[in-house]
C-alpha positions as CSV (number, residue, x, y, z in Angstrom):
1,M,0.1,-0.2,0.1
2,K,1.2,3.4,-1.2
3,P,2.4,5.5,2.4
4,A,0.5,8.4,3.1
5,A,3.2,10.3,5.3
6,T,7.2,9.8,5.9
7,I,8.1,9.8,9.6
8,V,12.0,10.6,9.8
9,F,13.1,9.9,13.7
10,T,16.3,11.7,14.4
11,T,18.3,9.9,17.0
12,Y,21.4,10.1,19.3
13,N,22.1,7.4,21.5
14,R,18.9,6.9,23.2
15,Q,17.8,3.3,21.9
16,D,15.2,2.3,24.3
17,I,13.1,5.2,23.8
18,L,13.7,5.0,20.0
19,R,12.1,1.8,19.9
20,Q,9.0,3.3,22.1
21,A,8.3,5.9,19.4
22,I,8.8,3.5,16.7
23,Q,6.3,1.0,17.8
24,A,4.1,3.7,18.5
25,A,4.7,5.0,14.5
26,Q,3.8,1.6,13.2
27,K,0.9,1.6,15.3
28,Q,-0.9,4.7,13.4
29,T,-3.9,4.2,11.1
30,V,-2.6,5.2,7.8
31,P,0.6,3.8,5.8
32,I,3.8,5.3,6.5
33,D,7.2,4.9,5.5
34,I,9.6,5.4,8.8
35,I,13.2,6.8,8.3
36,V,15.5,6.2,11.4
37,M,18.6,8.8,10.9
38,D,21.0,8.0,13.6
39,D,23.5,10.7,14.8
40,A,26.8,8.7,15.5
41,S,24.9,6.7,18.3
42,T,27.2,4.4,20.2
43,D,24.8,2.9,22.6
44,G,23.7,-0.3,20.1
45,T,21.1,1.5,18.3
46,N,22.4,-0.2,15.2
47,T,22.4,-3.8,16.8
48,M,18.4,-3.0,17.6
49,M,17.4,-1.4,14.2
50,A,19.2,-4.5,12.6
51,T,17.5,-7.2,15.0
52,E,14.3,-5.6,15.7
53,F,13.2,-3.2,12.7
54,P,15.5,-4.8,9.9
55,N,12.7,-3.5,7.3
56,L,12.8,0.2,7.9
57,K,15.3,2.7,6.6
58,Y,18.1,3.2,8.7
59,Y,21.3,5.6,8.2
60,R,23.7,6.0,10.8
61,S,26.6,9.3,10.2
62,S,30.2,8.3,11.5
63,E,30.5,11.6,13.3
64,N,28.1,13.6,15.2
65,K,26.7,16.5,12.8
66,G,23.7,17.6,14.7
67,P,20.1,17.1,14.4
68,C,19.5,19.9,11.7
69,Y,21.7,17.9,9.4
70,Q,19.7,14.6,10.2
71,R,16.4,16.5,9.5
72,N,17.7,17.2,6.4
73,R,18.8,14.1,5.4
74,G,15.8,12.3,6.4
75,I,13.3,14.7,4.4
76,E,15.5,14.5,1.2
77,L,15.0,10.8,1.4
78,A,11.6,10.9,1.6
79,K,9.3,9.6,-0.9
80,T,5.7,11.5,0.5
81,E,4.7,14.8,-0.2
82,I,4.2,15.3,3.7
83,V,7.2,14.7,6.3
84,F,7.0,13.9,9.9
85,P,10.3,14.7,11.2
86,L,9.9,13.9,15.1
87,D,12.3,13.4,17.4
88,D,13.0,10.1,18.7
89,D,11.5,11.0,22.1
90,S,8.5,11.9,20.4
91,I,6.1,9.5,21.0
92,L,2.4,9.0,18.8
93,Q,0.1,8.0,21.4
94,S,-2.7,8.1,19.5
95,P,-3.2,6.0,16.4
96,H,-4.9,8.8,14.5
97,T,-2.5,11.8,14.8
98,I,-0.8,10.9,11.4
99,E,-4.0,11.1,10.2
100,Q,-5.6,13.9,11.5
101,T,-2.3,16.1,10.5
102,L,-2.7,15.0,6.9
103,T,-6.0,16.8,6.5
104,E,-4.2,20.1,7.9
105,F,-2.2,20.8,4.9
106,D,-3.7,23.5,2.1
107,E,-1.8,25.4,-0.6
108,K,-0.7,27.9,2.0
109,T,0.3,25.7,5.0
110,A,4.4,24.4,4.9
111,I,4.8,23.3,8.2
112,V,1.7,22.0,11.1
113,A,2.8,22.8,14.6
114,I,1.6,19.2,16.1
115,P,-0.2,19.8,19.8
116,F,2.3,18.1,22.2
117,I,2.5,17.3,26.3
118,N,5.3,17.0,27.5
119,I,4.3,14.4,29.5
120,L,6.8,13.9,31.8
121,Q,6.8,17.4,33.3
122,N,3.0,18.2,33.0
123,N,-0.6,17.3,30.9
124,I,-0.5,21.0,29.3
125,I,-1.4,20.9,25.4
126,N,1.2,22.8,23.9
127,T,0.9,24.3,20.2
128,Q,-2.7,23.7,19.8
129,A,-5.2,25.8,17.7
130,P,-7.7,27.1,19.7
131,D,-10.7,25.3,17.8
132,Q,-11.4,23.5,14.5
133,K,-13.3,26.0,12.8
134,N,-10.5,28.7,11.8
135,I,-6.8,28.3,10.5
136,Y,-4.5,29.6,13.1
137,L,-0.9,30.7,12.3
138,T,2.1,30.9,14.8
139,H,5.9,32.0,14.3
140,A,7.7,28.8,14.8
141,F,6.9,25.6,16.5
142,V,8.9,22.7,18.0
143,A,11.0,20.3,16.3
144,A,10.2,17.6,18.4
145,S,6.6,17.6,17.2
146,H,6.1,19.2,13.9
147,A,5.2,18.0,10.0
148,V,6.4,19.5,6.6
149,N,5.1,19.7,3.0
150,R,8.5,18.5,1.4
151,Q,8.4,20.4,-1.6
152,K,8.2,23.8,0.2
153,F,10.6,23.0,2.6
154,L,13.2,22.1,0.0
155,D,12.4,25.0,-1.7
156,A,13.0,27.4,1.0
157,G,16.6,25.9,1.5
158,S,15.9,23.6,4.3
159,Y,17.3,23.9,8.0
160,R,20.6,25.7,7.8
161,E,22.9,23.2,9.1
162,F,25.1,26.0,11.3
163,F,22.1,26.4,13.3
164,F,23.0,22.6,14.5
165,Y,21.1,22.7,17.5
166,M,18.0,24.6,18.8
167,G,16.6,28.4,17.1
168,E,16.4,26.4,13.5
169,E,12.5,26.2,13.8
170,G,12.1,29.9,13.1
171,D,14.4,30.6,10.8
172,I,12.9,28.1,8.3
173,A,9.3,29.9,9.4
174,I,10.3,33.1,8.4
175,R,12.2,31.7,5.1
176,L,8.7,30.3,4.3
177,L,6.7,33.2,5.1
178,Q,9.0,35.1,2.8
179,Q,7.2,33.1,0.1
180,G,3.9,33.1,1.1
181,Y,3.5,30.2,3.7
182,F,3.0,29.6,7.0
183,V,3.0,27.8,10.1
184,R,-0.3,26.5,10.9
185,L,-1.3,25.3,14.8
186,G,-2.3,21.7,14.5
187,T,-5.7,20.1,16.5
188,A,-4.7,16.4,16.1
189,D,-4.4,14.0,19.5
190,P,-1.2,15.3,21.2
191,I,1.9,13.8,20.8
192,H,3.9,12.7,24.3
193,H,7.1,14.3,24.0
194,L,9.4,12.4,27.1
195,Q,11.7,15.5,27.7
196,P,12.9,15.2,31.4
197,P,11.3,17.6,33.9
198,N,13.7,20.7,35.1
199,R,16.0,20.5,32.5
200,I,19.1,23.0,32.5
201,S,21.4,22.4,29.8
202,A,24.5,24.5,29.1
203,K,24.3,23.2,25.9
204,A,20.8,25.0,25.4
205,D,22.3,27.8,27.0
206,I,25.2,28.5,24.9
207,F,23.3,27.7,21.4
208,G,19.9,29.5,22.6
209,R,22.2,32.8,22.6
210,Q,24.5,32.2,19.8
211,N,21.3,30.9,17.7
212,D,19.7,34.2,19.1
213,I,22.0,36.4,16.7
214,V,22.9,34.2,13.6
215,F,19.1,34.4,13.5
216,L,19.0,38.1,13.6
217,F,22.1,38.5,11.3
218,C,20.5,36.2,8.3
219,N,17.2,37.7,8.5
220,T,16.6,40.9,10.1
221,P,16.5,43.8,7.3
222,L,19.6,46.0,7.5
223,K,17.5,49.2,9.2
224,L,16.4,47.0,11.9
225,L,19.2,44.9,12.4
226,I,21.6,46.9,15.1
227,P,18.6,47.9,17.3
228,Y,17.2,44.2,17.5
229,L,21.0,42.6,18.0
230,L,21.2,45.5,20.4
231,G,18.1,44.4,22.2
232,T,18.8,40.3,22.5
233,L,22.2,41.3,24.0
234,I,20.4,43.0,26.8
235,K,18.1,40.9,27.4
236,G,20.1,37.6,27.1
237,M,22.4,38.9,29.5
238,W,20.0,40.5,31.9
239,Y,18.0,36.6,31.8
240,G,22.3,35.1,32.6
241,I,22.1,37.3,35.7
242,K,18.8,36.2,36.8
243,V,19.0,32.5,36.2
244,G,23.2,32.9,37.7
245,R,24.1,31.5,34.2
246,I,25.7,34.4,32.9
247,H,28.9,32.9,32.0
248,N,26.8,30.4,29.6
249,M,25.4,33.6,27.6
250,I,28.8,35.3,27.5
251,K,30.0,31.9,25.6
252,G,26.8,31.7,23.2
253,F,27.1,35.3,22.2
254,Y,30.7,35.2,21.3
255,Q,29.8,31.7,19.4
256,G,27.3,33.4,17.7
257,F,29.5,36.6,16.3
258,K,32.5,34.4,15.8
259,L,30.1,32.2,13.4
260,L,28.7,35.0,11.6
261,F,32.5,35.6,10.5
262,S,33.2,32.2,9.3
263,Q,30.0,31.7,7.7
264,Q,29.9,32.6,3.5
265,K,26.9,34.2,1.8
266,M,24.4,33.3,5.4
267,R,22.9,36.9,5.0
268,F,19.7,37.0,3.2
269,P,17.3,39.2,5.4
270,V,13.8,39.0,4.5
271,E,11.3,42.1,3.4
272,I,10.1,44.4,6.2
273,N,6.7,43.5,6.1
274,C,7.7,39.8,6.4
275,F,10.0,40.6,9.7
276,Q,6.5,42.6,11.0
277,L,4.5,39.8,10.2
278,Y,7.0,37.6,12.0
279,R,7.4,39.6,15.0
280,Q,3.5,40.2,15.0
281,L,3.2,36.1,15.2
282,K,6.0,36.0,18.2
283,Q,4.5,38.3,20.6
284,Q,0.7,36.8,20.1
285,Q,1.5,33.2,19.3
286,I,-1.9,32.7,17.9
287,I,-3.4,34.5,14.8
288,S,-6.4,34.0,12.7
289,F,-5.7,33.4,9.3
290,T,-8.5,35.7,8.6
291,Q,-6.7,38.4,10.4
292,V,-3.3,38.5,8.5
293,K,-4.7,37.0,5.2
294,S,-4.2,40.5,2.7
295,Y,-0.1,39.0,3.6
296,F,-0.8,36.0,1.8
297,Q,-3.7,37.2,-0.7
298,P,-2.1,41.0,-1.9
299,G,-5.2,43.0,-2.6
300,I,-7.8,41.8,0.1
């Protein structure tokens, strides 16, 4: 039977959780392809895949290349129009989630932010549309729980791999917005995301601040670039002082500016109206399509 969609699991040293994710994915109500992109795991994931899931497509890197790289390769390898690039700790708790999400793609929808629950922390449903009657937009999504229109994603340039970890979601979202496509909040049965509670990571601090700088440099119109860079530096430093991790913030900002000088041709700013819409979406989090449809349908 022809697959309705492809699930791409990106994994690194979490074979037990990956097993759960694959088993849940195999129970979906529509036929799917499953691709596993292994970011150089050393915990026996390759053996598990060979013995327990020999019929699935499995690709293992010889070195750690990061989630952006692995998602890009998986999406490129997919043969279906819609691809679900999920994390290895994203459990499709409901057998209907893939089928429900597929119905939410239309001509202007490039990405659907699938509802999810950080089930080890609380029962709050994240990135969920307020109702099913209208289309609701948001500025970005969480990589652990999303689906993409493969061709729109590739035409926009895919994830820029110098982001490596964190920040790639907003970057692809604003580039898609520039092309007239949007991120839609979903209404499907939520994914259970097994993110540990109270997780404080120096990696997240550092890459978060690095990619704040990189995002602005890549995408911000010139007349707005300096004010937004200064505002981001001040907010980041203040947050670092507040939580007692100022050294992580300084290191992250340093890495961000260093990256700007090492990368060639990374600056492709969007138009001001696109940037302003992105900022509006980020500030409000949820906006109905009818409120902003003139951006997508000029003249209305």
